[in-house]
C-alpha positions as CSV (number, residue, x, y, z in Angstrom):
1,M,-20.0,31.2,44.3
2,G,-23.3,30.1,46.0
3,K,-23.9,27.2,48.2
4,F,-23.3,23.6,46.9
5,K,-26.0,21.1,46.6
6,R,-25.7,17.8,48.4
7,N,-24.8,15.8,45.3
8,Q,-22.1,18.4,44.4
9,R,-20.7,18.3,48.0
10,I,-20.5,14.5,48.1
11,G,-18.9,14.3,44.6
12,G,-16.4,16.9,45.6
13,L,-15.8,15.3,48.9
14,M,-15.2,11.9,47.3
15,K,-12.8,13.4,44.7
16,V,-10.6,15.1,47.5
17,L,-10.5,11.9,49.6
18,S,-9.8,9.5,46.7
19,D,-7.1,11.7,45.3
20,N,-5.4,11.7,48.7
21,P,-5.7,8.3,50.2
22,N,-4.9,7.9,53.8
23,K,-4.6,11.5,54.4
24,I,-6.7,13.0,57.2
25,F,-8.8,16.0,56.4
26,T,-10.6,18.0,59.1
27,Y,-14.3,18.6,59.0
28,N,-13.5,22.3,59.0
29,Y,-11.6,21.8,55.8
30,F,-14.8,20.6,54.0
31,C,-17.0,23.2,55.9
32,N,-14.9,26.0,54.4
33,R,-14.5,24.5,51.0
34,F,-18.2,23.8,50.5
35,K,-19.5,26.6,52.6
36,A,-21.6,24.3,54.8
37,A,-22.2,23.6,58.4
38,K,-20.4,20.9,60.3
39,S,-23.6,18.9,60.8
40,T,-24.3,19.0,57.0
41,I,-20.8,17.8,56.3
42,S,-21.2,15.0,58.8
43,E,-24.3,13.8,57.0
44,D,-22.5,14.0,53.7
45,I,-19.7,11.9,55.0
46,V,-22.2,9.2,56.3
47,I,-23.7,9.0,52.8
48,A,-20.2,8.8,51.1
49,K,-19.2,6.0,53.6
50,E,-22.3,4.0,52.7
51,L,-21.6,4.5,49.0
52,T,-18.0,3.5,49.1
53,N,-18.8,0.4,51.2
54,E,-21.6,-0.6,48.8
55,L,-19.5,-0.2,45.7
56,E,-16.5,-1.8,47.4
57,L,-14.3,1.1,46.5
58,G,-12.6,1.1,49.9
59,Y,-13.9,2.7,53.2
60,I,-14.0,6.1,54.7
61,E,-12.7,6.3,58.3
62,T,-13.6,9.0,60.8
63,I,-11.1,9.9,63.5
64,A,-12.4,11.4,66.7
65,G,-10.7,14.0,68.8
66,Y,-9.3,17.5,68.4
67,S,-6.9,16.5,65.7
68,G,-9.3,14.1,64.1
69,G,-11.2,14.2,60.8
70,V,-11.8,11.9,58.0
71,K,-9.7,9.8,55.6
72,F,-10.2,7.4,52.6
73,I,-8.6,4.0,52.7
74,P,-8.6,2.4,49.2
75,T,-9.2,-1.3,48.9
76,L,-10.1,-3.8,46.3
77,S,-12.6,-6.6,46.7
78,K,-11.3,-10.2,46.8
79,E,-13.2,-10.9,43.6
80,Y,-11.5,-8.0,41.8
81,I,-8.1,-8.9,43.1
82,K,-8.6,-12.5,42.0
83,E,-9.6,-11.4,38.5
84,F,-6.9,-8.7,38.2
85,L,-4.1,-11.2,39.1
86,Y,-5.5,-13.9,36.8
87,E,-5.5,-11.4,33.9
88,L,-2.0,-10.4,34.9
89,C,-0.9,-13.9,34.7
90,I,-2.3,-14.3,31.2
91,K,-0.4,-11.2,30.0
92,L,2.8,-12.4,31.6
93,S,2.5,-16.0,30.3
94,S,2.6,-14.9,26.7
95,E,5.4,-16.8,24.8
96,D,6.8,-13.6,23.2
97,R,7.9,-12.5,26.7
98,I,10.5,-15.1,27.0
99,I,14.0,-13.7,27.0
100,P,17.1,-15.9,26.3
101,G,18.4,-17.3,29.5
102,G,15.0,-18.1,30.9
103,F,14.0,-14.5,31.8
104,V,10.5,-12.9,31.5
105,Y,10.1,-9.5,30.0
106,M,7.7,-7.5,32.2
107,T,8.8,-3.9,31.9
108,D,5.7,-2.8,30.1
109,I,3.6,-4.3,32.9
110,L,5.5,-2.6,35.6
111,Y,5.4,0.7,33.9
112,S,1.6,0.6,33.1
113,P,0.0,3.3,35.4
114,S,-3.3,1.4,35.7
115,I,-1.7,-1.9,36.6
116,A,0.9,-0.2,39.0
117,K,-1.9,1.6,40.6
118,N,-3.9,-1.6,41.3
119,I,-0.8,-3.4,42.6
120,G,-0.2,-0.4,44.9
121,K,-3.8,-0.8,46.2
122,I,-3.3,-4.5,46.8
123,F,-0.1,-3.9,48.8
124,S,-1.5,-1.0,50.8
125,G,-4.4,-3.2,51.7
126,C,-2.1,-6.0,52.9
127,F,-0.1,-3.7,55.1
128,K,-2.7,-1.0,56.0
129,E,-2.8,-1.8,59.7
130,Y,0.8,-0.9,60.2
131,D,1.8,2.7,60.8
132,I,4.2,2.8,57.9
133,D,6.6,5.8,57.6
134,Y,8.4,4.8,54.5
135,V,8.1,2.6,51.5
136,I,11.5,1.3,50.4
137,T,12.6,-0.2,47.1
138,V,15.8,-0.6,45.1
139,E,16.4,0.9,41.7
140,T,14.9,0.5,39.1
141,K,12.0,-1.8,37.9
142,G,10.2,-1.9,41.2
143,I,9.9,1.8,41.5
144,P,6.5,2.3,39.8
145,I,4.7,-0.3,42.0
146,A,6.5,0.9,45.1
147,L,5.5,4.6,44.3
148,M,1.9,3.6,43.9
149,T,2.1,1.7,47.2
150,A,3.5,4.8,49.0
151,H,0.9,7.0,47.4
152,M,-1.9,4.7,48.7
153,L,-0.3,4.6,52.2
154,N,0.3,8.4,52.1
155,C,4.0,8.1,52.9
156,P,7.3,8.9,51.2
157,L,9.1,6.5,48.8
158,V,12.7,5.9,49.4
159,I,14.8,4.3,46.6
160,I,18.1,2.5,47.4
161,R,20.8,2.9,44.8
162,R,23.1,0.3,43.6
163,N,25.8,2.8,43.1
164,T,26.8,5.9,45.2
165,K,25.8,9.3,43.7
166,V,27.6,12.5,44.6
167,T,24.2,14.2,44.6
168,E,23.1,12.0,47.5
169,G,25.6,13.6,50.0
170,S,26.7,11.3,52.9
171,T,25.6,7.8,52.3
172,V,25.5,4.5,54.0
173,N,26.9,1.7,51.9
174,I,26.6,-2.0,52.4
175,N,27.6,-5.2,50.5
176,Y,25.2,-8.0,50.2
177,V,25.2,-11.4,48.4
178,S,22.8,-12.0,45.6
179,G,20.7,-15.1,46.5
180,S,20.6,-16.3,42.9
181,T,24.0,-15.6,41.5
182,R,25.9,-15.6,44.9
183,Q,27.8,-12.5,43.7
184,I,28.6,-9.7,46.0
185,Q,26.8,-6.4,45.2
186,T,26.6,-3.0,46.7
187,M,23.7,-0.8,47.9
188,S,23.8,2.8,48.8
189,L,21.4,5.1,50.6
190,S,21.7,8.7,51.6
191,R,21.8,9.2,55.4
192,R,19.1,11.9,55.1
193,S,16.6,9.5,53.5
194,I,15.2,7.9,56.6
195,K,14.8,8.9,60.2
196,E,16.0,6.5,62.8
197,K,13.5,4.0,64.4
198,S,11.0,4.4,61.5
199,K,8.6,1.7,60.3
200,V,9.3,0.7,56.7
201,L,7.7,-1.5,54.1
202,I,9.9,-3.1,51.4
203,I,8.4,-3.4,47.9
204,D,10.1,-5.0,45.0
205,D,9.1,-6.4,41.6
206,F,10.8,-9.8,41.7
207,M,12.2,-12.3,44.1
208,K,14.2,-15.4,43.3
209,A,16.2,-16.4,46.4
210,G,15.6,-13.2,48.4
211,G,19.2,-11.8,48.3
212,T,18.1,-8.3,47.4
213,A,15.3,-8.2,50.0
214,K,17.7,-9.4,52.7
215,G,20.1,-6.7,51.6
216,M,17.5,-4.0,52.0
217,K,16.5,-5.4,55.4
218,D,20.2,-5.2,56.4
219,M,20.4,-1.6,55.1
220,M,17.5,-0.7,57.3
221,K,19.4,-2.0,60.3
222,E,21.9,0.8,59.7
223,F,19.1,3.3,60.2
224,K,17.7,1.4,63.2
225,A,14.4,1.2,61.2
226,E,11.9,-1.6,61.6
227,V,10.9,-3.6,58.6
228,V,7.2,-4.3,59.2
229,G,6.7,-6.2,55.9
230,I,7.9,-7.1,52.5
231,G,5.8,-7.2,49.3
232,V,6.9,-8.5,45.8
233,L,4.9,-8.7,42.7
234,I,6.5,-12.0,41.6
235,S,8.4,-14.7,43.4
236,T,9.8,-17.9,42.0
237,K,8.6,-21.2,43.2
238,N,12.2,-22.4,43.6
239,P,14.2,-22.2,45.7
240,Q,11.4,-22.5,48.2
241,D,13.7,-21.6,51.2
242,K,14.3,-17.8,50.6
243,L,16.8,-15.7,52.5
244,V,13.9,-13.7,54.0
245,N,10.6,-14.8,55.7
246,N,7.1,-13.4,56.1
247,Y,6.9,-11.8,52.7
248,I,3.8,-11.4,50.5
249,S,4.1,-12.3,46.8
250,L,1.2,-11.6,44.5
251,L,2.3,-14.0,41.8
252,T,4.4,-17.2,41.7
253,L,6.6,-18.0,38.7
254,D,6.8,-21.8,38.6
255,E,8.9,-22.4,35.5
256,V,10.0,-20.9,32.2
257,V,10.4,-23.6,29.6
258,E,12.3,-22.0,26.6
259,K,12.2,-25.0,24.3
260,E,8.4,-25.0,24.6
261,N,7.9,-21.3,24.7
262,K,6.0,-21.7,27.9
263,I,5.7,-19.5,31.0
264,I,4.0,-21.1,34.0
265,I,2.8,-18.4,36.4
266,Y,-0.2,-18.1,38.7
267,P,-1.6,-16.1,41.6
268,S,0.1,-16.9,45.0
269,E,-1.8,-18.9,47.6
270,G,-3.4,-17.1,50.5
271,L,-4.3,-13.8,48.8
């Protein structure tokens, strides 16, 4: 195969970086892949950086030093996030989503790859400045958005189980009190899942009183891990005093009025 033209190199470079967000690639990697000099690759990266900035696709960061290189950090513009969350609220406020008991059906939303990917980008943008080692969630509905967040941050996903599985080996088990029902429930996590003193990000799909999130925080204490942030897709307006603080919620569920077939939900303030 002959030498690649500049537009081919830049297209290939962007493909590699965007498919592997927050992963550092050395200049030599691209030199070998595109059969080009380091100075040529440097010029290509400058062009790619300008392109991503102009199109608001994210930004390309160069890391100096012997072990340095280049990585792509995906972001979404404030305008795009606002529009995306607004459209998400429209979908979630459809009256046919009301489930008896005042619940909202949202499984199809959570398991939509394109929606989960955008949610992952939003959360990764919110917590990109932390050196996160693991993204943590509890089974099961929060898994897709947690997985996409982990992908965008280039770190492993760890799933806390509600019941002990023999295939997990030795586990840590804790009891926690559900913030909404006040019932005692159990969480389980394999001892091999997380290294001690790691930095972790908790991601979940829904928060009412914050009991599950607090349970996950308490679980992390067993591993001497630092919880650097909590992100949830939807939190309820009430109760206002949650069992955890300093969390980021993308959407706020104000009320579900079954008699009127009405769901009141809107983007959270401050995003």
